[in-house]
Each structure stands twice: as structure tokens, then as C-alpha cells.
RODO-2510 file (C-alpha; in nm, 4 decimals, decimal comma):
residues 178
     n   res          X          Y          Z
     1     m    -6,0801    -4,0311    -1,4704
     2     i    -5,7144    -3,9852    -1,5713
     3     s    -5,5293    -4,2277    -1,7922
     4     m    -5,2438    -4,4404    -1,6604
     5     e    -4,9923    -4,2365    -1,8633
     6     a    -5,1283    -3,9082    -1,7266
     7     a    -5,1106    -4,0456    -1,3729
     8     r    -4,7461    -4,1535    -1,4211
     9     s    -4,6616    -3,8162    -1,5693
    10     q    -4,8239    -3,6400    -1,2752
    11     r    -4,6308    -3,8594    -1,0250
    12     r    -4,3047    -3,7781    -1,2065
    13     r    -4,3782    -3,4052    -1,1913
    14     i    -4,4561    -3,4326    -0,8189
    15     a    -4,1340    -3,6290    -0,7574
    16     v    -3,9280    -3,3756    -0,9525
    17     a    -4,0922    -3,0902    -0,7621
    18     a    -4,0212    -3,2641    -0,4303
    19     v    -3,6541    -3,3081    -0,5205
    20     a    -3,6323    -2,9436    -0,6293
    21     v    -3,7911    -2,8250    -0,3032
    22     a    -3,5525    -3,0458    -0,1015
    23     a    -3,2535    -2,9027    -0,2922
    24     i    -3,3715    -2,5456    -0,2367
    25     l    -3,4202    -2,6137     0,1355
    26     a    -3,0755    -2,7722     0,1614
    27     v    -2,9119    -2,4733    -0,0083
    28     g    -3,1083    -2,2340     0,2119
    29     l    -3,0108    -2,4222     0,5256
    30     a    -2,6443    -2,4258     0,4251
    31     a    -2,6548    -2,0538     0,3461
    32     s    -2,8224    -1,9701     0,6777
    33     r    -2,5599    -2,1726     0,8679
    34     s    -2,2853    -1,9885     0,6817
    35     v    -2,4375    -1,6494     0,7622
    36     a    -2,4972    -1,7498     1,1237
    37     a    -2,1358    -1,8587     1,1546
    38     g    -2,0212    -1,5144     1,0423
    39     p    -1,7430    -1,4065     0,8099
    40     e    -1,4748    -1,5110     1,0597
    41     a    -1,5792    -1,8765     1,0522
    42     a    -1,3034    -2,1125     0,9474
    43     p    -1,3650    -2,3292     0,6431
    44     s    -1,4698    -2,6832     0,7172
    45     p    -1,1905    -2,9425     0,7205
    46     q    -1,3405    -3,1023     0,4098
    47     a    -1,3043    -2,7738     0,2207
    48     t    -0,9302    -2,7570     0,2876
    49     e    -0,8234    -3,1216     0,2800
    50     y    -0,7504    -3,1564    -0,0913
    51     l    -0,4632    -2,9644    -0,2436
    52     p    -0,3822    -3,0493    -0,6053
    53     s    -0,0174    -3,1329    -0,6580
    54     i     0,2098    -2,9097    -0,8602
    55     s     0,1890    -3,1659    -1,1389
    56     d    -0,1930    -3,1652    -1,1251
    57     l    -0,2015    -2,7865    -1,1525
    58     m     0,0514    -2,7873    -1,4344
    59     i    -0,1407    -3,0449    -1,6360
    60     a    -0,4905    -2,9160    -1,5585
    61     t    -0,4395    -2,5398    -1,5812
    62     i    -0,1007    -2,4211    -1,7000
    63     q    -0,0301    -2,6559    -1,9892
    64     p    -0,3706    -2,6046    -2,1563
    65     r    -0,3404    -2,2262    -2,1219
    66     h     0,0114    -2,2375    -2,2674
    67     e    -0,1169    -2,4318    -2,5686
    68     r    -0,4298    -2,2185    -2,6176
    69     l    -0,2161    -1,9062    -2,6153
    70     w    -0,0090    -2,0471    -2,9000
    71     h    -0,3142    -2,1636    -3,0969
    72     a    -0,4780    -1,8230    -3,0606
    73     e    -0,1767    -1,6512    -3,2169
    74     q    -0,1604    -1,9145    -3,4909
    75     d    -0,5222    -1,8320    -3,5766
    76     g    -0,4520    -1,4573    -3,5613
    77     n    -0,6999    -1,4223    -3,2754
    78     w    -0,5128    -1,1598    -3,0776
    79     e    -0,8030    -1,0910    -2,8426
    80     f    -0,8147    -1,4560    -2,7346
    81     a    -0,4340    -1,4639    -2,7098
    82     d    -0,4499    -1,1703    -2,4688
    83     y    -0,7232    -1,3458    -2,2709
    84     e    -0,5211    -1,6668    -2,2441
    85     l    -0,2047    -1,4789    -2,1500
    86     g    -0,3967    -1,3279    -1,8574
    87     n    -0,5274    -1,6716    -1,7633
    88     l    -0,1795    -1,8212    -1,7849
    89     k    -0,0395    -1,5527    -1,5543
    90     g    -0,3251    -1,6161    -1,3104
    91     a    -0,2670    -1,9921    -1,3199
    92     f     0,1002    -1,9445    -1,2357
    93     n     0,0059    -1,7096    -0,9497
    94     r    -0,2385    -1,9657    -0,8090
    95     l     0,0255    -2,2379    -0,8384
    96     g     0,2717    -2,0290    -0,6367
    97     h     0,0038    -1,9507    -0,3793
    98     a    -0,0963    -2,3166    -0,3432
    99     h     0,2655    -2,4373    -0,3241
   100     p     0,4817    -2,1589    -0,1814
   101     t     0,7957    -2,3717    -0,1720
   102     q     0,9328    -2,6634    -0,3672
   103     g     1,2564    -2,8274    -0,2618
   104     g     1,3378    -2,5349    -0,0325
   105     i     1,2917    -2,2846    -0,3180
   106     s     1,0287    -2,0111    -0,3188
   107     l     0,8056    -2,1177    -0,6063
   108     p     0,6377    -1,7758    -0,6514
   109     d     0,9803    -1,6082    -0,6719
   110     m     1,1118    -1,8661    -0,9149
   111     i     0,8031    -1,8401    -1,1359
   112     a     0,8218    -1,4609    -1,1376
   113     s     1,1926    -1,4574    -1,2163
   114     v     1,1619    -1,6803    -1,5226
   115     t     0,8252    -1,5640    -1,6598
   116     e     0,8371    -1,1871    -1,6070
   117     q     1,0322    -1,1017    -1,9227
   118     p     0,8592    -1,3498    -2,1573
   119     f     0,5202    -1,2352    -2,0270
   120     k     0,6101    -0,8697    -2,0971
   121     e     0,7302    -0,9611    -2,4460
   122     l     0,4204    -1,1701    -2,5155
   123     s     0,1948    -0,8896    -2,3986
   124     s     0,3756    -0,6415    -2,6223
   125     a     0,3635    -0,8778    -2,9225
   126     i    -0,0078    -0,9387    -2,8704
   127     k    -0,0869    -0,5683    -2,8385
   128     s     0,1070    -0,4910    -3,1575
   129     k    -0,0180    -0,8082    -3,3327
   130     d     0,3424    -0,8969    -3,4149
   131     g     0,3649    -1,2655    -3,5024
   132     a     0,7445    -1,2763    -3,5185
   133     a     0,7817    -1,1126    -3,1759
   134     f     0,5165    -1,3475    -3,0397
   135     t     0,7020    -1,6529    -3,1734
   136     k     1,0244    -1,5433    -3,0035
   137     a     0,8559    -1,4543    -2,6743
   138     y     0,6584    -1,7797    -2,6747
   139     a     0,9781    -1,9795    -2,7316
   140     d     1,1421    -1,7816    -2,4478
   141     l     0,8503    -1,8640    -2,2171
   142     t     0,8708    -2,2306    -2,3136
   143     d     1,2461    -2,2290    -2,2414
   144     a     1,1770    -2,0560    -1,9079
   145     c     0,9332    -2,3337    -1,8136
   146     n     1,1947    -2,5932    -1,8965
   147     s     1,4592    -2,4102    -1,6918
   148     c     1,2294    -2,4308    -1,3880
   149     h     1,1777    -2,8002    -1,4450
   150     q     1,5562    -2,8481    -1,4617
   151     a     1,6167    -2,6415    -1,1465
   152     l     1,3586    -2,8447    -0,9549
   153     n     1,5037    -3,1772    -1,0716
   154     h     1,2102    -3,2463    -1,3036
   155     g     1,4071    -3,2187    -1,6262
   156     v     1,2218    -3,5192    -1,7619
   157     v     0,9248    -3,2825    -1,8019
   158     e     1,0097    -3,0911    -2,1171
   159     i     0,7661    -2,8445    -2,2705
   160     h     0,7626    -2,7850    -2,6452
   161     v     0,6005    -2,5371    -2,8771
   162     p     0,2800    -2,7077    -2,9949
   163     t     0,2686    -2,8516    -3,3448
   164     r    -0,0982    -2,9507    -3,3678
   165     t    -0,3121    -2,7332    -3,5893
   166     s    -0,5789    -2,6792    -3,3243
   167     p    -0,6664    -2,7861    -2,9709
   168     s    -0,8937    -3,0866    -2,9538
   169     d    -1,1594    -2,9494    -2,7218
   170     l    -1,1593    -2,5721    -2,7595
   171     d    -1,1100    -2,3485    -3,0561
   172     t    -0,9409    -2,0117    -3,0132
   173     n    -1,2748    -1,8369    -3,0144
   174     g    -1,3399    -1,9962    -2,6764
   175     k    -1,6114    -2,2292    -2,8048
   176     s    -1,6282    -2,5960    -2,7260
   177     r    -1,5824    -2,8234    -3,0242
   178     n    -1,7962    -3,0910    -2,8571
***
């Protein structure tokens, strides 16, 4: 005869197993429908309905990358600075892809025109581990961001060089502080 606790434990294990099996079947069914539909199948309407705003993308992806880039250099972590520079470039590319025009202006062209030189200078400074060159190029990038905001009539959004000693949720070694 099993104890009450053992019986409850066994029921919990069975319930967990049932949920796991249901999840596996659901994933399998979804995958088989996707394969059956073929590579030409259009994405479902739900998959394409939500498009983050330019502001959402700026706040969620670009601004944190901009700050992490600065913090990495401040910590002398050139490898992480290079990583974040690549991520920042990618974030700007995705922004331009998601929002090709803003106020009748080609956003990808505008982004490229103002970031190309600072990105080259930042890359060079990172490769040579030159803090002074990095500081200048970072300030140039920050000014470039602000020039875009001005041109798009969002001058109220002004970016600054960070002054905090470290990001609150991620150190420049890429590890969560939480």
C-alpha cells in the first residue's frame, strides 16, 4: 500500500508527463503543418500583425546597445565593445528594414549616411584599443543620432554619452547581474 504523500507525488508526475506529452504533440503537429504547407506558405496574419514602432525599437534595442558599447570601452573590454558595435549596426539595419520610410525620408539611407563614418571610426578605435579615438568616435555617433532626431522632428529626443559607471542589468562581460 502506498502512502498518501507517495500517491500525490505519483499523480503530480503523471500530470507533468501528460502536459509534456501534450506540448510535444502540439509542437509536432505545428511542425508537420508547416512542412506540409511548404516553404512558399505565407506567414499567418498573427505573425505579421505587430510591428514595433521606431520608438520601441530605439528604446528596446538601439539605446541599450549604444550604452553597452560605451560601458565596454570604459571597462577596457575591447572584445565586448566589438561585439556590441556589431549588434548596434544590426539593430540599426533591422530598424531601417522594419520602417523603410519616416516622414517621406528613406530611413535606411538616413541611418547609413549618419552612422557610416562613426561606425568606421569606432571599429578602428576598438581594433587598435585606442580609448581617445573611441571617445571621439562615440561622441560623433551620439551627435549623428541626435542629428537624425532633429531631421525627423524628434529633437526632444536627445542622446547623451552615458555617465553611469555600469549598466544596471548587464556587465560588459555579457553576464546578467541578476
